[in-house]
C-alpha positions in Angstrom: 8.1 -87.3 124.4 5.1 -85.7 126.2 5.2 -85.0 129.9 2.3 -83.6 131.8 2.7 -81.3 134.8 -0.2 -81.1 137.3 -0.6 -78.0 139.5 -3.5 -77.0 141.9 -5.4 -73.9 140.8 -7.3 -71.5 143.0 -9.8 -69.4 141.1 -11.8 -66.7 142.7 -15.5 -67.1 143.3 -16.4 -65.1 140.2 -13.8 -67.0 138.1 -15.2 -70.3 139.3 -18.7 -69.4 138.3 -17.4 -68.5 134.8 -15.5 -71.7 134.5 -18.6 -73.8 135.5 -20.7 -72.0 132.9 -18.0 -72.8 130.3 -18.2 -76.5 131.3 -21.9 -76.5 130.7 -21.5 -74.8 127.3 -18.8 -77.2 126.2 -20.8 -80.2 127.3 -23.8 -79.0 125.2 -21.4 -78.3 122.2 -20.0 -81.9 122.4 -23.5 -83.4 122.5 -24.6 -81.2 119.6 -21.6 -82.3 117.5 -22.3 -85.9 118.5 -26.0 -85.6 117.4 -25.0 -84.2 114.0 -22.6 -87.0 113.3 -25.1 -89.6 114.6 -27.9 -88.4 112.3 -25.5 -88.3 109.3 -24.2 -91.8 109.9 -27.6 -93.4 110.7 -29.5 -91.8 107.7 -26.9 -91.6 104.9 -23.9 -93.5 106.3 -22.0 -90.3 105.9 -18.9 -89.2 107.9 -18.9 -85.6 109.2 -15.4 -84.2 109.5 -14.1 -82.1 112.3 -13.4 -79.3 109.7 -17.1 -79.2 108.8 -18.1 -78.8 112.4 -15.5 -76.1 112.9 -17.0 -74.1 110.1 -20.4 -74.3 111.7 -18.8 -73.2 115.0 -17.4 -70.1 113.2 -20.9 -69.2 111.9 -22.4 -69.8 115.4 -19.9 -67.5 117.0 -20.9 -64.7 114.7 -24.6 -65.3 115.3 -24.9 -66.1 119.0 -23.5 -64.2 122.0 -23.2 -67.2 124.3 -20.8 -68.8 121.8 -18.6 -65.7 121.7 -18.3 -65.6 125.5 -16.4 -69.0 125.5 -12.8 -69.1 124.2 -12.7 -70.5 120.7 -9.7 -72.7 121.4 -11.7 -74.5 124.1 -14.6 -75.1 121.7 -12.2 -76.4 119.0 -10.7 -78.9 121.5 -14.2 -80.0 122.5 -14.9 -80.8 118.8 -11.6 -82.6 118.4 -12.6 -84.8 121.4 -15.8 -85.8 119.6 -13.9 -86.3 116.4 -11.4 -88.6 118.1 -14.2 -90.7 119.6 -16.0 -91.1 116.2 -12.8 -92.0 114.4 -12.5 -95.0 116.7 -16.1 -95.8 116.1 -15.7 -95.6 112.3 -12.7 -97.8 112.5 -14.6 -100.5 114.5 -17.4 -100.3 111.9 -15.0 -101.0 109.1 -13.4 -103.9 110.9 -16.8 -105.4 111.6 -16.4 -105.5 115.4 -19.4 -106.9 117.2 -19.4 -104.2 119.8 -18.8 -101.0 118.0 -18.9 -98.7 121.0 -21.0 -95.8 119.8 -20.0 -92.5 121.5 -22.4 -91.8 124.3 -24.3 -88.7 125.3 -22.4 -86.7 127.9 -24.3 -85.6 131.0 -21.5 -83.4 132.1 -17.8 -82.8 131.6 -15.2 -81.9 134.1 -12.3 -80.6 132.0 -11.6 -78.0 129.3 -8.6 -77.8 127.2 -6.9 -75.3 124.9 -3.8 -75.4 122.7 -1.0 -72.9 123.0 -0.5 -71.1 119.7 2.9 -69.9 118.6 3.4 -66.1 119.0 6.2 -63.6 118.5 8.3 -63.8 121.6 11.3 -61.6 122.2 14.6 -63.2 123.1 16.0 -61.3 126.2 19.6 -62.1 125.3 19.6 -61.1 121.7 16.6 -58.8 121.5 15.3 -60.6 118.4 11.7 -61.8 117.9 11.0 -65.4 117.0 8.0 -67.7 116.6 7.6 -69.6 119.8 5.0 -70.6 122.4 4.7 -68.3 125.3 4.8 -69.8 128.8 1.2 -69.8 130.2 2.6 -69.4 133.7 3.7 -66.1 135.0 6.0 -66.5 138.0 5.8 -64.1 140.9 7.7 -63.6 144.2 4.6 -64.7 146.2 3.5 -68.2 147.1 1.1 -68.4 144.1 2.0 -67.9 140.5 -0.4 -66.9 137.8 -1.9 -69.1 135.0 -3.1 -67.2 131.9 -6.6 -68.4 130.9 -8.2 -67.1 127.6 -11.1 -64.6 128.2 -10.7 -65.0 132.0 -7.4 -63.5 132.8 -4.9 -64.8 135.4 -5.7 -67.4 137.9 -3.8 -68.3 141.1 -1.7 -71.4 140.7 0.7 -73.2 143.1 3.7 -74.3 141.1 5.4 -76.9 143.4 7.7 -78.1 140.7 9.4 -76.2 137.7 7.9 -76.5 134.3 10.2 -78.2 131.7 10.1 -78.4 127.9 7.9 -76.7 125.4 4.3 -76.3 126.7 1.8 -77.5 124.1 -1.6 -77.8 125.7 -3.3 -76.8 129.0 -6.3 -78.6 130.6 -8.3 -77.3 133.5 -9.9 -80.1 135.5 -12.6 -79.8 138.1 -12.4 -82.5 140.9 -14.0 -82.9 144.3 -10.8 -81.6 145.9 -10.7 -78.4 143.7 -9.4 -77.2 140.3 -6.2 -78.5 138.7 -4.2 -77.4 135.7 -2.6 -80.1 133.5 0.1 -78.6 131.3 1.4 -81.0 128.6 5.0 -80.2 127.5 7.1 -81.6 124.7 10.5 -82.9 125.8 13.4 -84.5 123.8 13.3 -88.2 123.8 15.6 -89.9 126.3 18.0 -92.5 124.8 17.0 -96.0 125.5 19.3 -97.8 128.0 20.4 -101.2 127.0 21.2 -103.4 130.0 24.5 -105.3 129.9 24.3 -107.2 133.2 21.5 -108.5 135.4 21.4 -108.9 139.2 18.8 -110.5 141.5 17.5 -108.8 144.6 15.8 -110.5 147.6 14.1 -108.3 150.3 13.8 -109.5 153.9 13.3 -108.3 157.5 16.8 -109.0 159.0 18.5 -107.5 155.9 16.7 -104.9 153.9 17.9 -106.5 150.7 20.4 -109.1 149.6 21.8 -109.3 146.0 22.8 -112.4 144.1 26.4 -111.2 144.4 26.3 -111.6 148.2 26.0 -107.9 149.0 23.7 -107.1 152.0 22.0 -103.9 153.1 20.9 -103.5 156.7 17.3 -102.7 157.5 17.2 -99.0 158.5 14.3 -99.5 161.0 13.2 -95.9 160.9 10.2 -96.5 163.1 12.3 -98.0 165.9 14.7 -95.1 165.8 11.8 -92.6 165.9 10.0 -94.3 168.8 11.8 -92.2 171.4 10.9 -89.0 169.6 7.3 -90.1 169.2 7.1 -90.8 173.0 8.5 -87.3 173.8 6.0 -85.5 171.5 3.1 -87.6 172.9 4.0 -86.5 176.4 4.2 -82.9 175.3 0.8 -83.2 173.6 -0.9 -84.7 176.7 0.1 -81.7 178.8 -1.5 -79.2 176.4 -5.0 -77.9 177.2 -7.8 -79.2 174.9 -8.8 -76.6 172.2 -5.7 -74.4 172.8 -3.5 -73.0 170.1 -0.4 -74.7 171.7 -2.2 -78.0 171.3 -2.9 -77.4 167.7 0.7 -76.4 167.1 2.0 -79.5 169.0 
């Protein structure tokens, strides 16, 4: 089972400029890979594999400096995205679907991914080395932990919930509200629960819920209980001077 953990990331100004430049490069790489596959399919009905494009990527990294500045794992994941889109396109062509859904040209992308490779990690209890994936997050005693990004270093990350399972892949996403890290982890499958009995529940206003067996739960009415406290805080707020620090605190 795969479970994704989402954490906010706070890169510095220099790191953000680098990440934005990487997004532009990866977008151009995906469009270039799409163009090669499109020409091969339309002219010779030939399928270009992801392996062939990865070989071209290796040559380009030896020849051009701008290719070497971007982590190779991110470039490989960008090619795999294009390969996944064209696999669905080829399948629809073979099935004879009316709308084949040709992969479109990307004006921009807002995410970059890289897979976590297995490395030699030392077991602290036994002292032996074993092949495992290293945790991409380095926990600190401060508010922000650190996320290891290839060719960029460590980026501030707010880990509001613990990471579980074996981390497989990391995706940095740029949104209007900021940067986020999506860490996909492998967890053991949970056993499927087979229900033995069934019960009906009816929700109402007088009683919060009533079951088919006659059990009733009273409505907690949290708002009515909090009305007195809200009235007290509103009075305290009205006595504070506009623009003061005490008013902001209240």
